[in-house]
C-alpha positions as CSV (number, residue, x, y, z in Angstrom):
1,M,89.0,-49.0,-33.6
2,E,90.9,-46.0,-32.4
3,P,88.9,-42.8,-32.0
4,I,88.9,-39.9,-34.4
5,I,90.9,-37.1,-32.7
6,D,89.4,-33.7,-33.1
7,N,91.2,-30.5,-32.3
8,E,91.7,-29.3,-28.7
9,D,88.8,-26.9,-28.8
10,D,86.3,-29.7,-28.2
11,K,84.7,-28.9,-24.9
12,T,84.1,-31.5,-22.2
13,Q,80.5,-30.6,-21.9
14,D,80.0,-31.2,-25.7
15,A,81.6,-34.6,-25.3
16,V,79.3,-35.5,-22.4
17,E,76.1,-34.3,-24.1
18,Q,76.8,-35.9,-27.5
19,T,77.7,-39.2,-25.9
20,K,74.5,-39.1,-23.9
21,H,72.6,-38.5,-27.0
22,E,74.3,-41.4,-28.7
23,Y,73.2,-43.8,-26.0
24,D,69.6,-42.4,-25.9
25,S,69.4,-43.0,-29.7
26,V,70.4,-46.7,-29.4
27,A,68.9,-47.6,-26.1
28,A,66.1,-49.7,-27.5
29,Q,68.6,-52.0,-29.3
30,Y,70.4,-52.9,-26.0
31,S,67.7,-55.2,-24.7
32,K,68.1,-57.2,-28.0
33,M,71.9,-57.2,-28.3
34,N,73.9,-60.2,-27.5
35,R,75.7,-58.7,-24.5
36,H,76.2,-61.2,-21.7
37,A,76.4,-60.3,-18.1
38,S,80.1,-59.7,-17.1
39,A,80.0,-62.4,-14.4
40,E,83.8,-62.7,-14.3
41,H,84.1,-58.9,-13.6
42,V,81.4,-59.1,-11.0
43,E,83.2,-61.9,-9.2
44,L,86.4,-60.0,-9.3
45,L,84.8,-57.0,-7.7
46,L,83.0,-59.1,-5.0
47,A,86.2,-61.0,-4.1
48,A,88.0,-57.8,-3.3
49,M,85.2,-56.3,-1.2
50,P,85.9,-55.9,2.6
51,R,85.0,-58.9,4.7
52,G,86.5,-57.9,8.0
53,V,85.2,-58.1,11.6
54,A,83.7,-54.6,11.3
55,E,81.8,-55.4,8.2
56,D,80.4,-58.6,9.7
57,R,79.3,-56.8,12.8
58,R,77.6,-54.1,10.7
59,R,75.6,-56.6,8.8
60,R,74.8,-58.7,11.9
61,D,73.6,-55.6,13.7
62,A,71.4,-54.6,10.8
63,E,69.9,-58.0,10.5
64,E,68.9,-57.9,14.2
65,L,67.5,-54.4,13.8
66,I,65.2,-55.2,10.9
67,P,62.5,-57.1,12.8
68,T,62.4,-54.5,15.5
69,I,61.8,-51.7,13.0
70,K,59.1,-53.7,11.2
71,V,57.2,-54.1,14.5
72,H,57.6,-50.4,15.2
73,I,56.2,-49.5,11.8
74,K,53.2,-51.8,12.4
75,E,52.6,-50.1,15.7
76,L,52.7,-46.6,14.1
77,E,50.3,-47.7,11.4
78,D,47.9,-49.1,14.0
79,A,48.1,-45.9,16.0
80,G,47.3,-43.8,13.0
81,V,50.3,-41.5,13.3
82,N,51.0,-38.8,10.7
83,E,52.8,-39.8,7.5
84,D,56.1,-38.0,8.5
85,E,56.7,-40.4,11.4
86,L,56.0,-43.4,9.1
87,V,58.4,-42.0,6.4
88,E,61.2,-41.7,9.0
89,A,60.6,-45.3,10.2
90,R,60.4,-46.7,6.7
91,E,63.7,-44.9,5.8
92,A,65.3,-46.5,8.8
93,L,64.1,-49.9,7.7
94,A,65.4,-49.3,4.2
95,K,68.8,-48.4,5.6
96,A,69.0,-51.4,7.8
97,Q,68.1,-53.7,4.9
98,R,70.8,-52.1,2.8
99,D,73.4,-52.4,5.6
100,A,72.5,-56.1,6.0
101,R,73.7,-56.7,2.5
102,R,76.8,-55.7,0.6
103,R,76.0,-52.7,-1.6
104,V,77.3,-51.9,-5.1
105,V,76.8,-48.9,-7.5
106,D,76.9,-49.8,-11.2
107,L,78.5,-46.7,-12.8
108,G,77.2,-46.4,-16.4
109,C,74.8,-49.2,-16.0
110,G,73.2,-48.7,-19.4
111,A,70.2,-50.9,-20.0
112,G,70.9,-52.8,-16.8
113,R,72.9,-55.6,-18.4
114,D,74.8,-56.6,-15.3
115,F,72.0,-56.2,-12.8
116,P,71.1,-60.0,-12.9
117,A,74.6,-61.0,-12.0
118,F,74.4,-58.9,-8.8
119,Q,70.9,-59.9,-8.0
120,E,71.9,-63.6,-8.2
121,R,74.6,-62.9,-5.6
122,N,72.2,-61.0,-3.2
123,I,73.8,-57.7,-3.6
124,D,72.0,-54.4,-2.9
125,Y,72.3,-52.7,-6.3
126,L,72.0,-49.2,-7.6
127,G,72.5,-48.5,-11.3
128,V,73.4,-45.0,-12.5
129,D,73.6,-43.7,-16.0
130,A,73.5,-40.4,-17.8
131,S,71.2,-41.7,-20.6
132,E,67.5,-41.4,-19.8
133,G,66.8,-43.6,-22.8
134,M,69.0,-46.4,-21.4
135,L,67.4,-46.1,-17.9
136,T,63.9,-46.3,-19.5
137,V,64.9,-49.7,-21.0
138,A,66.6,-50.8,-17.8
139,R,63.5,-50.0,-15.7
140,E,61.3,-51.9,-18.1
141,R,63.5,-54.9,-18.1
142,F,64.2,-55.0,-14.3
143,P,61.3,-53.2,-12.5
144,S,62.6,-54.4,-9.1
145,A,66.0,-52.8,-9.5
146,N,67.0,-49.3,-8.4
147,F,68.2,-46.9,-11.2
148,E,69.1,-43.2,-11.1
149,A,70.0,-40.7,-13.7
150,Q,73.5,-39.4,-13.0
151,D,76.4,-38.2,-15.0
152,L,79.7,-39.9,-14.3
153,C,81.4,-36.5,-14.6
154,A,79.3,-35.1,-11.7
155,L,78.2,-38.0,-9.5
156,D,76.1,-37.1,-6.5
157,L,76.0,-40.3,-4.4
158,P,75.7,-40.6,-0.6
159,A,79.1,-40.5,1.1
160,R,80.7,-43.8,2.4
161,S,77.6,-45.8,1.4
162,F,78.9,-48.5,-1.0
163,D,81.1,-51.5,-0.6
164,G,81.9,-51.6,-4.3
165,A,81.7,-49.4,-7.5
166,F,81.5,-51.2,-10.8
167,A,82.8,-49.1,-13.7
168,N,82.5,-51.7,-16.5
169,A,83.2,-50.1,-19.9
170,S,82.0,-46.7,-18.8
171,L,84.9,-44.4,-17.7
172,Q,86.2,-44.2,-21.2
173,H,83.3,-41.8,-21.9
174,V,84.6,-39.4,-19.3
175,P,86.8,-36.8,-20.9
176,T,90.2,-36.5,-19.2
177,P,89.6,-33.0,-17.8
178,A,86.6,-34.4,-15.9
179,L,88.3,-37.7,-14.8
180,P,89.8,-36.4,-11.5
181,N,86.5,-35.2,-10.3
182,A,84.8,-38.4,-11.3
183,L,87.3,-40.5,-9.5
184,T,87.2,-38.3,-6.4
185,N,83.4,-38.7,-6.3
186,I,83.6,-42.4,-6.6
187,Y,86.2,-42.5,-3.8
188,A,83.9,-40.5,-1.6
189,C,80.9,-42.8,-2.1
190,L,82.8,-45.9,-1.0
191,R,83.1,-47.0,2.6
192,P,86.7,-47.3,3.9
193,G,88.0,-50.6,2.3
194,G,85.4,-50.3,-0.5
195,V,86.6,-51.2,-4.0
196,L,86.4,-49.9,-7.5
197,L,86.5,-52.2,-10.6
198,I,87.5,-50.5,-13.8
199,S,87.2,-52.1,-17.2
200,A,88.3,-49.7,-19.9
201,P,89.8,-49.8,-23.4
202,L,93.6,-49.9,-23.5
203,G,95.3,-47.4,-25.7
204,K,98.1,-44.7,-26.0
205,D,96.3,-41.8,-24.3
206,A,94.3,-40.7,-27.3
207,E,90.8,-39.5,-27.0
208,G,88.1,-37.9,-29.1
209,W,85.1,-38.5,-31.2
210,S,84.5,-42.0,-32.4
211,Q,81.8,-43.4,-34.7
212,A,79.2,-44.9,-32.5
213,R,76.6,-47.7,-33.0
214,S,74.2,-45.3,-34.7
215,K,75.3,-43.7,-38.0
216,E,73.7,-40.5,-37.0
217,T,75.6,-40.1,-33.8
218,R,79.1,-40.2,-32.3
219,A,80.5,-40.9,-28.9
220,W,83.5,-39.5,-27.0
221,V,86.0,-42.3,-26.2
222,A,89.3,-42.2,-24.2
223,W,91.8,-44.9,-24.9
224,R,94.1,-44.6,-21.9
225,S,97.3,-46.3,-21.0
226,R,97.7,-48.4,-17.9
227,E,100.2,-45.8,-16.5
228,T,97.7,-43.0,-17.0
229,L,94.8,-44.8,-15.3
230,E,97.1,-45.8,-12.4
231,R,98.3,-42.2,-12.0
232,Y,94.7,-40.8,-11.9
233,C,93.5,-43.5,-9.5
234,G,96.4,-43.0,-7.2
235,A,95.9,-39.2,-7.2
236,A,92.3,-39.8,-6.1
237,G,93.5,-41.7,-3.1
238,F,93.0,-45.3,-4.3
239,E,95.3,-48.2,-3.6
240,S,95.9,-50.9,-6.2
241,V,94.4,-54.3,-5.4
242,T,95.0,-56.3,-8.6
243,V,97.5,-56.1,-11.5
244,P,95.7,-55.1,-14.7
245,T,94.7,-57.9,-17.0
246,V,94.1,-57.3,-20.7
247,Q,91.0,-58.9,-22.3
248,S,89.7,-58.8,-25.9
249,Y,86.1,-57.4,-26.4
250,E,84.5,-56.6,-29.7
251,G,87.8,-56.3,-31.4
252,S,89.4,-54.0,-28.7
253,S,91.8,-54.6,-25.9
254,F,90.3,-53.8,-22.5
255,Q,92.3,-53.5,-19.2
256,V,90.5,-54.7,-16.1
257,F,91.7,-54.0,-12.5
258,V,90.5,-53.2,-9.0
259,W,91.3,-50.3,-6.7
260,R,90.6,-49.8,-3.0
261,R,89.8,-46.9,-0.7
262,P,92.2,-47.5,2.2
263,V,90.7,-49.3,5.1
264,D,92.2,-46.9,7.6
265,D,91.0,-43.8,5.8
266,D,89.1,-41.7,8.3
267,A,88.5,-38.7,6.1
268,G,85.2,-37.1,6.7
269,E,84.7,-38.6,10.1
């Protein structure tokens, strides 16, 4: 279904807030809906992740460091040191544990649909979504997972921290004026060589209000062409990894492809 196009006076912030409200209103339904984990997309992302010598060394060093930090924490606890020292040691342990595993951020994770697919593959996972309603459902379903409230239009993620970003049916809710900033922030959170998977509805560069799952609400949807997405991803600094494939989902055509932050990108060093 193509979106209903409103006039050009619709503001980006209105689109973001209304779409967030839509997902809040239908969040409870998502744990009951027949929405299978996108295992094929997960595998596509993981296959493109960096696997070079530097990555292997980082994980090996982290694995060797973890037992040492654990012993240090036990010594601090036995010595009765102040909580600040323990917090610092525990944060170092958490970082080493993350570095020992490949790390992915699920952009627009909703009710956590795809978390099990990453968990089964031993991926360190962070799910982010703008909808607190969706995150409430996700946390109830998967209490062991990490979820944060973040708007894709204004992501605030640690720089150069993720091996992969999974934008599975989410970037279509980012209005085009906010898309460059969203892609720039995604690029910044990836390590050099890190990859971004995009699954998004294919269209003729139309966007606007569309009837959502709830009759009382509406969502902003952008139906972008392959050429438009390629142009925006390229402008953000990404390099193409895979040729887009087109898949059918709930009566719509979705384009799926992977982009990479260049391995030799030393920006920010």
